C-alpha distance (Angstrom), angle and dihedral (degrees) to the residues before:
residue distance angle dihedral
X1 . . .
X2 3.78 . .
X3 3.78 107.6 .
X4 3.76 126.5 172.2
X5 3.80 118.4 -155.5
X6 3.77 114.6 -167.1
X7 3.79 98.7 178.7
X8 3.79 130.6 21.6
X9 3.78 97.0 -163.1
X10 3.77 126.8 73.6
X11 3.76 111.4 -112.2
X12 3.78 84.5 -131.5
X13 3.75 102.3 -162.2
X14 3.77 133.8 117.9
X15 3.76 123.8 -132.4
X16 3.78 87.9 -131.5
X17 3.81 95.3 70.8
X18 3.79 99.4 63.6
X19 3.76 122.8 103.6
X20 3.81 113.2 -119.7
X21 3.80 91.3 -104.0
X22 3.78 94.6 50.9
X23 3.80 93.1 40.0
X24 3.80 93.2 51.4
X25 3.78 89.7 48.3
X26 3.78 89.4 49.5
X27 3.79 95.1 47.7
X28 3.79 98.0 45.5
X29 3.77 98.7 37.3
X30 3.78 96.1 41.6
X31 3.81 116.0 9.8
X32 3.79 93.2 68.4
X33 3.78 99.8 19.4
X34 3.82 110.9 149.9
X35 3.80 119.4 -160.4
X36 3.79 116.5 -153.4
X37 3.78 115.8 -90.2
X38 3.77 98.1 -165.3
X39 3.78 95.2 -175.4
X40 3.79 94.8 48.6
X41 3.81 129.8 119.3
X42 3.77 104.3 6.8
X43 3.77 97.4 -149.2
X44 3.77 151.1 5.0
X45 3.78 110.8 -137.6
X46 3.79 121.1 -108.2
X47 3.79 85.5 -119.5
X48 3.81 88.5 63.0
X49 3.79 90.4 55.2
X50 3.79 87.2 53.6
X51 3.80 89.3 50.4
X52 3.80 89.9 55.1
X53 3.79 89.3 52.4
X54 3.78 90.6 50.3
X55 3.80 93.5 47.6
X56 3.79 93.0 48.3
X57 3.79 91.9 50.5
X58 3.79 94.6 43.5
X59 3.80 95.9 46.7
X60 3.79 99.8 38.5
X61 3.80 95.6 -116.0
X62 3.79 110.9 175.8
X63 3.82 114.3 -97.9
X64 3.80 116.8 -101.9
X65 3.78 112.9 -88.2
X66 3.82 93.3 35.8
X67 3.81 99.5 71.5
X68 3.78 98.8 162.9
X69 3.78 106.3 39.8
X70 3.80 122.8 91.1
X71 3.79 113.8 -112.8
X72 3.79 112.3 -133.0
X73 3.78 123.3 -176.6
X74 3.80 104.8 -166.2
X75 3.81 91.3 -158.0
X76 3.80 95.4 57.3
X77 3.80 106.6 19.6
X78 3.84 109.1 108.1
X79 3.79 116.0 -119.4
X80 3.79 88.8 -125.8
X81 3.81 125.8 20.5
X82 3.80 118.7 -111.0
X83 3.80 116.4 -104.8
X84 3.81 118.1 -89.2
X85 3.81 114.0 -80.9
X86 3.80 93.1 10.2
X87 3.82 105.1 173.2
X88 3.79 92.6 -138.4
X89 3.79 101.9 37.7
X90 3.80 121.1 45.2
X91 3.78 113.4 -146.7
X92 3.80 121.3 -121.7
X93 3.80 112.3 -165.8
X94 3.81 118.1 -137.5
X95 3.78 118.2 -98.8
X96 3.79 114.7 -121.4
X97 3.78 125.5 -145.0
X98 3.83 118.9 -148.1
X99 3.80 91.1 -102.4
X100 3.80 90.2 50.4
X101 3.79 97.7 52.1
X102 3.79 109.0 131.3
X103 3.79 112.9 -121.7
X104 3.79 117.5 -141.3
X105 3.78 127.8 -161.7
X106 3.80 94.5 -110.9
X107 3.80 108.7 28.8
X108 3.79 115.7 -150.9
X109 3.78 112.3 -115.6
X110 3.77 120.8 -139.0
X111 3.79 116.4 -111.0
X112 3.77 114.6 -91.3
X113 3.77 115.7 -95.8
X114 3.77 112.2 -115.3
X115 3.75 142.1 124.8
X116 3.81 132.5 71.9
X117 3.76 121.2 -77.3
X118 3.76 138.8 -175.0
X119 3.77 136.6 -140.3
X120 3.78 115.5 -139.9
X121 3.78 112.6 -155.6
X122 3.78 122.9 -135.7
X123 3.79 118.5 -91.6
X124 3.77 112.1 -130.5
X125 3.79 120.3 -134.3
X126 3.74 126.6 -133.5
X127 3.77 118.3 -121.4
X128 3.74 118.4 -128.9
X129 3.75 152.4 103.4
X130 3.77 128.3 -44.3
X131 3.77 125.8 -89.2
X132 3.81 115.0 -85.5
X133 3.81 111.8 -109.0
X134 3.77 119.9 -101.3
X135 3.82 123.9 -135.3
X136 3.80 118.4 -74.9
X137 3.80 115.7 -68.0
X138 3.83 123.3 -118.2
X139 3.80 115.9 -66.0
X140 3.80 95.3 -111.3
X141 3.78 96.4 65.3
X142 3.77 130.0 178.6
X143 3.80 87.4 -128.1
X144 3.81 91.3 71.3
X145 3.79 94.2 48.8
X146 3.80 91.1 47.1
X147 3.80 90.7 54.0
X148 3.80 91.5 54.9
X149 3.81 93.2 56.7
X150 3.77 103.9 24.8
X151 3.82 94.0 126.6
X152 3.81 92.4 60.2
X153 3.79 104.4 92.0
X154 3.78 116.1 -143.7
X155 3.80 129.0 -134.3
X156 3.80 105.6 -167.5
X157 3.80 117.7 -171.2
X158 3.79 128.1 -168.9
X159 3.80 113.2 -139.8
X160 3.80 117.5 -165.6
X161 3.79 119.6 -145.4
X162 3.82 93.3 -150.6
X163 3.82 91.5 64.2
X164 3.81 94.6 50.2
X165 3.80 89.8 115.0
X166 3.81 90.1 67.0
X167 3.82 94.6 35.5
X168 3.81 114.2 22.8
X169 3.81 118.0 -167.2
X170 3.80 91.8 -98.7
X171 3.84 90.2 58.8
X172 3.82 95.3 56.6
X173 3.84 109.0 116.1
X174 3.81 94.3 -126.6
X175 3.80 92.6 169.6
X176 3.82 89.0 66.3
X177 3.83 98.9 52.0
X178 3.80 138.3 54.4
X179 3.82 96.8 -156.0
X180 3.79 137.2 24.3
X181 3.81 115.9 -156.7
X182 3.80 108.5 -155.9
X183 3.82 110.4 -141.8
X184 3.00 121.5 -119.6
X185 3.75 147.3 11.4
X186 3.80 112.0 152.1
X187 3.80 132.6 -150.3
X188 3.80 113.5 -114.1
X189 3.84 127.0 -152.5
X190 3.83 89.6 -94.0
X191 3.85 87.8 56.1
X192 3.80 94.3 -112.8
X193 3.83 116.9 139.7
X194 3.81 106.8 -130.9
X195 3.80 139.9 173.4
X196 3.80 133.4 175.1
X197 3.80 106.5 -144.2
X198 3.81 104.6 75.9
X199 3.81 90.5 142.0
X200 3.82 88.2 63.3
X201 3.80 95.6 42.4
X202 3.81 91.4 55.1
X203 3.80 89.9 54.5
X204 3.82 93.6 46.8
X205 3.81 92.1 50.9
X206 3.81 93.1 45.9
X207 3.81 93.9 51.2
X208 3.81 94.3 40.7
X209 3.78 95.0 51.8
X210 3.80 90.4 51.9
X211 3.83 85.6 64.5
X212 3.84 96.3 38.6
X213 3.81 90.8 -110.1
X214 3.81 119.7 147.0
X215 3.81 122.8 -126.5
X216 3.80 121.8 -154.4
X217 3.79 125.8 -176.0
X218 3.80 109.4 -126.5
X219 3.80 111.5 -143.7
X220 3.79 122.5 -163.7
X221 3.78 127.3 11.7
X222 3.78 127.4 169.8
X223 3.81 98.0 -46.9
X224 3.79 94.7 25.0
X225 3.82 96.2 64.5
X226 3.80 98.7 71.6
X227 3.81 96.5 109.1
X228 3.81 103.7 32.6
X229 3.81 93.5 100.9
X230 3.84 98.6 56.0
X231 3.82 89.2 37.1
X232 3.81 93.1 57.2
X233 3.81 92.8 42.4
X234 3.81 97.0 65.1
X235 3.79 133.9 55.0
X236 3.81 89.6 -135.6
X237 3.81 92.3 51.3
X238 3.79 93.4 49.1
X239 3.81 92.7 47.8
X240 3.81 92.3 48.5
X241 3.79 92.0 50.9
X242 3.81 94.5 43.7
X243 3.81 92.9 47.8
X244 3.80 89.1 52.1
X245 3.81 92.5 47.2
X246 3.82 92.5 48.6
X247 3.81 90.8 49.6
X248 3.80 89.3 51.1
X249 3.81 91.7 50.8
X250 3.81 92.0 49.5
X251 3.82 97.6 41.8
X252 3.81 95.2 49.4
X253 3.80 100.9 29.9
X254 3.81 91.4 -119.1
X255 3.79 124.2 178.0
X256 3.78 94.7 -137.5
X257 3.79 149.1 -51.9
X258 3.82 128.7 -75.9
X259 3.81 113.7 -157.8
X260 3.79 117.2 -154.8
X261 3.81 103.8 -176.4
X262 3.80 108.4 172.0
X263 3.02 95.1 -139.8
X264 3.84 141.8 -14.2
X265 3.81 108.8 -150.1
X266 3.80 93.2 -3.8
X267 3.77 132.6 84.9
X268 3.79 116.7 -107.6
X269 3.79 115.1 159.0
X270 3.80 111.8 20.8
X271 3.83 90.3 -118.3
X272 3.79 94.2 60.7
X273 3.78 124.3 112.4
X274 3.81 112.9 -139.7
X275 3.78 136.7 -176.1
X276 3.80 105.9 -158.3
X277 3.79 94.1 -167.2
X278 3.81 101.5 45.2
X279 3.83 111.0 20.8
X280 3.80 97.5 94.8
X281 3.81 93.6 43.6
X282 3.80 90.0 49.6
X283 3.81 90.9 46.2
X284 3.80 90.2 57.8
X285 3.81 90.1 50.7
X286 3.81 89.9 51.0
X287 3.81 91.4 50.6
X288 3.80 93.1 48.5
X289 3.79 91.4 51.4
X290 3.81 91.8 45.7
X291 3.81 89.9 51.0
X292 3.81 90.9 51.2
X293 3.82 91.4 49.4
X294 3.81 93.0 49.4
X295 3.80 91.3 48.8
X296 3.80 89.9 58.1
X297 3.81 91.0 63.4
X298 3.83 120.8 88.1
X299 3.82 106.4 -83.6
X300 3.81 85.2 1.5
X301 3.80 93.4 149.9
X302 3.82 87.0 68.7
X303 3.80 92.8 57.0
X304 3.79 114.3 100.2
X305 3.78 137.6 -136.1
X306 3.79 116.9 -161.3
X307 3.80 132.0 175.5
X308 3.79 130.4 -148.3
X309 3.80 102.8 -143.3
X310 3.76 138.8 -176.8
X311 3.77 117.6 -105.9
X312 3.82 95.9 -88.8
X313 3.83 130.1 39.1
X314 3.79 124.6 -75.7
X315 3.78 124.8 -74.1
X316 3.78 116.8 -105.2
X317 3.81 126.4 -171.4
X318 3.82 90.0 -81.9
X319 3.79 100.9 40.4
X320 3.79 134.7 -82.3
X321 3.80 110.4 4.4
X322 3.79 118.1 -110.5
X323 3.82 95.0 -165.5
X324 3.82 121.5 47.2
X325 3.80 97.6 153.2
X326 3.81 92.5 119.5
X327 3.81 90.4 61.0
X328 3.80 90.8 53.4
X329 3.81 89.9 59.0
X330 3.80 94.5 60.2
X331 3.82 104.3 33.3
X332 3.78 125.8 62.4
X333 3.79 96.2 -143.7
X334 3.78 146.0 -22.8
X335 3.80 126.3 -127.5
X336 3.80 107.2 -145.8
X337 3.81 113.0 -148.0
X338 3.81 96.2 -139.3
X339 3.80 94.8 174.4
X340 3.81 140.5 74.1
X341 3.79 85.6 59.7
X342 3.81 93.2 138.1
X343 3.78 129.2 25.9
X344 3.79 143.2 111.4
X345 3.83 89.2 -31.5
X346 3.83 91.2 62.0
X347 3.81 128.8 88.6
X348 3.83 95.4 -126.5
X349 3.78 135.7 14.2
X350 3.78 115.2 -82.8
X351 3.79 146.7 151.3
X352 3.79 117.5 -50.2
X353 3.82 91.2 -149.7
X354 3.83 112.1 10.6
X355 3.79 118.6 -166.6
X356 3.80 92.2 -157.0
X357 3.78 141.6 -8.7
X358 3.78 146.6 129.2
X359 3.82 90.5 -74.9
X360 3.84 107.6 80.5
X361 3.82 90.0 -139.6
X362 3.78 94.5 93.5
X363 3.79 138.1 113.5
X364 3.81 90.6 -97.7
X365 3.79 94.8 39.3
X366 3.80 92.3 49.7
X367 3.80 94.1 50.2
X368 3.80 90.8 48.7
X369 3.82 92.4 47.9
X370 3.81 91.5 56.8
X371 3.81 92.0 44.9
X372 3.81 91.3 49.0
X373 3.82 88.5 52.2
X374 3.80 90.2 57.1
X375 3.80 103.1 -97.3
X376 3.84 109.2 140.8
X377 3.80 113.0 -111.8
X378 3.82 92.8 -131.9
X379 3.82 90.1 60.3
X380 3.82 94.4 53.7
X381 3.81 121.3 94.3
X382 3.79 115.5 -173.0
X383 3.80 116.4 -140.4
X384 3.80 125.1 -131.4
X385 3.82 128.4 -170.3
X386 3.78 124.5 -127.3
X387 3.82 88.6 -159.3
X388 3.79 140.2 61.6
X389 3.80 135.5 -140.6
X390 3.79 126.9 -128.3
X391 3.79 135.5 -153.9
X392 3.81 135.1 166.9
X393 3.80 112.8 -110.8
X394 3.79 123.0 -143.2
X395 3.80 92.5 -134.9
X396 3.80 141.7 30.3
X397 3.81 103.6 -81.2
X398 3.81 92.5 -168.7
X399 3.81 87.3 69.3
X400 3.79 97.5 46.3
X401 3.83 93.0 42.5
X402 3.80 87.0 -151.1
X403 3.79 126.2 124.6
X404 3.82 90.4 -146.8
X405 3.79 116.2 80.5
X406 3.81 136.3 147.3
X407 3.79 109.3 -103.9
X408 3.79 141.5 -159.0
X409 3.81 110.3 -92.8
X410 3.78 93.2 -127.3
X411 3.77 118.5 91.3
X412 3.82 109.8 -129.9
X413 3.76 122.7 -136.1
X414 3.78 109.9 -90.2
X415 3.79 126.2 -153.5
X416 3.79 128.5 -22.5
X417 3.81 91.0 -79.4
X418 3.80 94.7 55.4
X419 3.78 119.0 107.1
X420 3.78 143.0 161.2
X421 3.78 112.8 -72.9
X422 3.79 123.5 -171.7
X423 3.78 115.6 -144.2
X424 3.83 104.1 -132.4
X425 3.80 91.6 -150.2
X426 3.79 103.3 41.1
X427 3.83 93.2 33.1
X428 3.79 91.9 -137.1
X429 3.80 127.9 130.8
X430 3.79 124.4 -148.1
X431 3.77 145.8 143.1
X432 3.78 118.8 -104.5
X433 3.81 97.8 -135.8
X434 3.81 86.4 -140.4
X435 3.80 122.5 152.6
X436 3.79 118.2 -164.6
X437 3.78 109.5 -140.5
X438 3.80 90.6 -122.6
X439 3.81 90.0 56.8
X440 3.80 92.7 51.0
X441 3.78 83.2 62.3
X442 3.81 100.3 37.1
X443 3.81 93.9 46.5
X444 3.79 91.3 50.0
X445 3.80 100.8 -112.5
X446 3.82 92.4 124.7
X447 3.79 130.1 17.7
X448 3.81 130.3 -132.5
X449 3.81 91.7 -85.9
X450 3.80 90.9 54.1
X451 3.81 94.5 -107.2
X452 3.79 120.8 139.2
X453 3.79 118.6 -109.4
X454 3.79 118.0 -135.7
X455 2.93 131.5 -57.8
X456 3.81 86.7 24.2
X457 3.83 119.2 83.2
X458 3.81 124.5 -156.7
X459 3.81 122.5 -146.7
X460 3.80 128.7 179.0
X461 3.80 109.8 -140.5
X462 3.80 112.9 -137.1
X463 3.81 96.6 -155.2
X464 3.80 100.4 49.7
X465 3.82 94.5 26.1
X466 3.80 91.1 -135.0
X467 3.82 132.3 114.9
X468 3.77 127.0 -114.7
X469 3.78 134.4 -168.4
X470 3.78 129.1 -144.7
X471 3.79 132.7 -172.0
X472 3.84 108.7 -156.4
X473 3.83 91.1 -164.4
X474 3.82 94.6 60.1
X475 3.85 99.3 16.1
X476 3.80 88.8 -127.9
X477 3.82 114.3 159.1
X478 3.83 125.2 -160.9
X479 3.81 124.9 -170.5
X480 3.80 112.8 -164.8
X481 3.81 145.2 140.9
X482 3.79 126.8 -106.2
X483 3.80 138.2 171.4
X484 3.79 93.4 -70.0
X485 3.80 97.6 51.4
X486 3.81 93.7 40.0
X487 3.80 91.6 53.5
X488 3.81 89.8 55.5
X489 3.81 89.4 51.7
X490 3.80 92.0 48.1
X491 3.80 90.2 50.9
X492 3.80 90.6 50.9
X493 3.82 91.3 52.8
X494 3.80 90.2 52.1
X495 3.80 96.0 45.5
X496 3.82 91.9 48.4
X497 3.84 91.2 45.1
X498 3.80 92.5 -125.7
X499 3.79 122.6 167.4
X500 3.79 96.8 -104.1
X501 3.79 142.4 -89.4
X502 3.80 136.7 -56.9
X503 3.79 125.3 -156.8
X504 3.80 135.9 -157.6
X505 3.00 109.0 -130.4
X506 3.81 142.3 -0.3
X507 3.80 96.2 -161.0
X508 3.82 91.3 60.6
X509 3.82 96.2 65.1
X510 3.80 125.7 90.0
X511 3.80 120.3 -89.3
X512 3.82 90.1 -100.3
X513 3.84 91.4 47.8
X514 3.78 95.5 -117.3
X515 3.81 95.7 172.8
X516 3.79 95.9 39.3
X517 3.80 88.0 53.9
X518 3.82 89.6 61.3
X519 3.81 90.4 52.7
X520 3.81 89.4 58.7
X521 3.80 87.7 76.5
X522 3.81 89.7 72.0
X523 3.81 88.8 68.8
X524 3.80 93.6 57.7
X525 3.79 126.3 89.4
X526 3.80 113.3 -55.6
X527 3.79 118.6 -114.0
């Protein structure tokens, strides 16, 4: 067995001890960090290109080649815009060109650029055949239950216990979601899943069940995945983990377990142990045994298993798997982390969460990769970020009008909640450069209509179909999602008949849940 150990000491810290600034840095910069898989997802169907054309026409997205000018169709443009958060009419903020940037009396300055950063290079994939199929899954499969409710679109929200001061359980907008994934329990060296905020979990479950919303415990994350590989490799490890998960479900009246292993057969955090040849095979065995154990509980067939996955299918011994149908039989759905695609680990600035583009690592490309590998569309939820990432460009991007620019290899401080975080495995300290969407608003970078405030300039990129901000005084660049880009992603989910959407994370939205309101459109009649 070929096993790589990247750290011999337990990282030995609990997620509960971080300050909000450090914890948010940790979660955004590392929990859902996606390294580039350059040989992933070979294609996006021609039909998807047609969908982009339809979405651009329907939602008045500016034609390619005119990235900064608002697109107005006099035949269809309403004489007056609908009110914010109108349930029947999503709002698309106007796009501002540099010459149109509104000047305010006291322009908001960009944060100063300081603090060490790091560039994480892309991890190359191996080319090869698909994973050999495992034996048939248990009779009571998640596939059957998914078929019975496939028309009910999901809105799955991650709620983080370390930000409960800003958003206590009673403040969660349960009426706007179908599931709350409680982050996180972590796997300890003895393979037990543990967490330290049971007093909060009890409140979340109580309030959620009043609104018929499901609560799943999310296990893992960036620093919580260290022991998944040896756990899944042994019968003892799997039983220990499953017994702990079942006890958690029973003790807290949970609706299931969400597993966020980052990543099977691929290095995530530098402390992780991985087995490139066997991790994914062992993961499937773990999931089958977990499904069997859940089914033995009263009403156990209603309990769910979900997975937080990277943007393309799992790695097998010969590269990215081409057949993941066996996984679909034992899990109810996957939540594809279609963000953190570009950042300080890239060679040039780019979209944090591109909808489309020449690089196959996009929202559309990721969904198609999972479908091509045999995962049913109705069991796929596509993830969206409620945050953006910032870098400092080497040139004035308002002059080049291009989203791609060389950048300074130091990550700037992000919003007011950002702070230095020391990676316990790599022993490096850096800022995340992350901006919560709510802080883009509260710190005056964008206004209530989504327009940039001077000196910031907003541009809507026509390749990725996402907005970006640039401050020519500091050369700070921010890639993020807003109402306009999220509506395009919602429309794609509906047109492809996917299961729904997932978001990271609830605490990053505005107080009136501006972004979550856009996601409500996924629950309306499909087009």
